[in-house]
FITOR-585932 format. One line per 4 residues: number of its first residue (from 1); their letters; for each residue x, y, z of N, C-alpha, C. Coordinates in pm, whole numbers, plus 50000, padded with zeros to 5 digits. Atoms other than C-alpha are relative to their C-alpha. Layout:
NUM = a = X Y Z X Y Z X Y Z | ...
//
This chain:
1 = xxxx = 50074 49838 50005 54343 46350 47528 49911 49995 49971 | 50172 49961 50074 54002 46318 47338 49922 49909 50113 | 50094 50062 49881 53896 46086 47638 49995 50076 50087 | 50004 49917 49868 54002 46348 47893 49876 50146 49961
5 = xxxx = 50047 49922 50020 53839 46612 47697 49841 49996 49986 | 50143 50041 49963 53504 46429 47665 49993 49956 50113 | 50079 50006 49887 53489 46350 47995 49988 50139 50065 | 50000 49910 49965 53562 46692 48094 49848 50058 49961
9 = xxxx = 50145 49960 50034 53245 46800 47877 49888 49927 50035 | 50095 50083 49958 53062 46524 47990 49942 50070 50158 | 49982 49986 49861 53130 46610 48366 49922 50192 49988 | 50099 49869 50021 53033 47003 48268 49842 49976 49950
13 = xxxx = 50155 50010 50033 52716 46906 48113 49918 49962 50084 | 50069 50081 49894 52610 46690 48390 50020 50103 50144 | 50041 49904 49898 52666 46960 48642 49923 50131 49971 | 50124 49888 50083 52457 47243 48424 49880 49959 50018
17 = xxxx = 50152 50082 49998 52174 47002 48425 49992 49978 50142 | 50011 49981 49902 52204 46967 48789 49959 50101 50059 | 50019 49875 49967 52215 47312 48865 49867 50055 49949 | 50117 49988 50097 51881 47363 48605 49900 49950 50117
21 = xxxx = 50076 50070 49887 51721 47139 48875 49995 50079 50078 | 50002 49947 49861 51798 47319 49215 49930 50135 49936 | 50069 49832 50006 51657 47664 49060 49842 49980 49957 | 50142 50005 50026 51287 47601 49099 49942 50121 50079
25 = xxxx = 50076 49909 49970 51063 47896 49177 49877 49963 50050 | 50117 50005 49948 50780 47865 49420 49932 50118 50055 | 50060 49879 49992 50501 48082 49439 49977 50065 50157 | 50001 49967 49904 50473 48281 49773 49894 50092 50035
29 = xxxx = 50135 49921 49972 50155 48444 49930 50062 50097 50102 | 49967 49907 49907 50215 48752 50114 49860 50079 50050 | 50126 49928 49960 49919 48901 50319 50053 50143 50070 | 50005 49865 49970 49901 49280 50379 49971 50055 50115
33 = xxxx = 50014 49961 49873 49922 49413 50746 49920 50141 49983 | 50066 49856 49992 49650 49690 50775 49965 50022 50149 | 50004 49954 49854 49656 49835 51154 49858 50062 50004 | 50164 49931 49969 49314 49884 51281 50017 50091 50128
37 = xxxx = 49983 49898 49875 49369 50229 51461 49893 50083 49961 | 50141 49898 49986 49063 50457 51533 50017 50084 50139 | 49999 49876 49917 49069 50788 51704 49906 50049 49994 | 50143 49905 49970 48774 50969 51815 50025 50150 50024
41 = xxxx = 49975 49851 49944 48852 51341 51779 49879 50060 50100 | 50061 49898 49935 48716 51608 51984 50015 50163 49967 | 49962 49844 50028 48628 51994 51916 49919 50018 49843 | 50064 49991 50145 48530 52129 51584 50105 49943 49922
45 = xxxx = 49955 50073 50109 48643 51910 51294 49977 50031 49864 | 50037 49992 50122 48670 51899 50921 50044 49860 49925 | 49960 50133 50050 48684 51592 50717 50037 50000 49827 | 49979 50009 50146 48849 51481 50391 49990 49873 49954
49 = xxxx = 50008 50146 50047 48774 51172 50156 50168 49989 49926 | 49866 50026 50033 49157 51026 50085 50033 49865 49944 | 49969 50135 50095 49284 50752 49829 50136 49989 50064 | 49836 50020 49931 49599 50628 50039 50059 49899 49890
53 = xxxx = 49933 50074 50082 49660 50380 49745 50061 50121 49834 | 49972 49915 50109 49708 50698 49488 50081 50098 50083 | 49950 49894 49920 49785 50947 49755 49949 50132 49975 | 50068 49887 50057 49550 51193 49666 49879 50016 50055
57 = xxxx = 50143 49928 49944 49240 51411 49804 49896 49962 49904 | 50128 50040 50110 48925 51274 49662 49847 50121 50021 | 50075 49921 49952 48729 51574 49831 50099 50148 50070 | 49922 49866 49935 48852 51915 49975 49960 49981 50158
61 = xxxx = 50042 49989 49789 48809 51987 50404 49852 50003 49981 | 50132 49991 49959 48438 51963 50476 49973 49969 50134 | 50031 50056 49865 48267 52000 50796 49892 49915 50001 | 50102 50117 50011 48028 51723 50697 50086 49876 50020
65 = xxxx = 49959 50144 50018 48145 51354 50793 49944 49941 49901 | 50092 50132 50112 47888 51175 50582 50034 50074 49878 | 49968 49971 50130 47980 51409 50318 50127 49965 49927 | 49842 50050 50074 48352 51279 50297 49997 49867 49987
69 = xxxx = 49988 50170 49997 48244 50931 50393 49945 49967 49847 | 50060 50007 50101 47998 50983 50091 50096 49968 49875 | 49901 49960 50092 48265 51102 49842 50113 49869 50002 | 49875 50084 49980 48528 50801 49985 49922 49884 49898
73 = xxxx = 50034 50115 50071 48258 50537 49904 49932 50026 49850 | 49996 49998 50118 48168 50654 49570 50136 49948 49928 | 49909 50030 50067 48475 50638 49450 50068 49843 50029 | 49942 50176 49980 48559 50275 49610 49927 49925 49917
77 = xxxx = 50057 50049 50097 48275 50193 49419 50030 49970 49875 | 49966 49992 50136 48412 50268 49090 50138 49941 50005 | 49849 50037 49948 48766 50171 49225 49970 49910 50079 | 50028 50085 49845 48695 49878 49448 50156 49968 50025
81 = xxxx = 49845 50029 49970 49107 49798 49408 50038 50082 50080 | 49920 49900 49931 49212 50112 49575 49923 50011 50140 | 50048 49934 49856 49157 50215 49939 50020 50105 50017 | 50059 49883 49966 48996 50480 50046 49959 50033 50142
85 = xxxx = 49988 49989 49840 48974 50660 50404 49952 50165 49976 | 49995 49900 49966 48869 50950 50550 50087 50080 50130 | 49906 49903 49917 49093 51210 50706 49912 50117 50089 | 50041 49903 49896 49013 51451 50997 50111 50098 50003
89 = xxxx = 49919 49920 49914 49152 51767 51133 49957 50120 50065 | 50074 49900 49943 49098 52039 51370 49981 50110 49925 | 50044 49869 50079 48889 52324 51233 50123 50122 49994 | 49950 49880 49971 49130 52594 51155 49968 50141 50028
93 = xxxx = 50046 49868 49946 49076 52905 51362 50095 50099 50024 | 49899 49921 50000 49226 53208 51418 50100 49975 50139 | 49904 50009 49873 49529 53228 51620 50018 50101 50106 | 49989 49897 49897 49577 53365 51946 50122 49969 50098
97 = xxxx = 49892 50010 49923 49876 53438 52132 49981 50047 50134 | 50003 49952 49922 49919 53464 52491 50104 50064 50039 | 49879 49896 49942 50141 53764 52656 49975 49966 50103 | 49994 50010 49867 50261 53727 52982 50050 50145 50066
//
């Protein structure tokens, strides 16, 4: 009976040792896909500097694209690990309705 118990313990220890060797972790390198989409808008526009990593505006809506790009560049210079972009929208105007 002692030999059977000893054999069971030995087999259990060997199987546990084998499982530890099988669990080896490998480092995986993941590259983030950033699509390159550029649409050139037309008409009267406004621009805003935006930090996409934080999900917040860095400036208000302005009529000057270079001013928004400057704000985004300044912020990216202070925080190079955060992605910044310039958003645009059509300048809001007075809404007119057509009546037929």
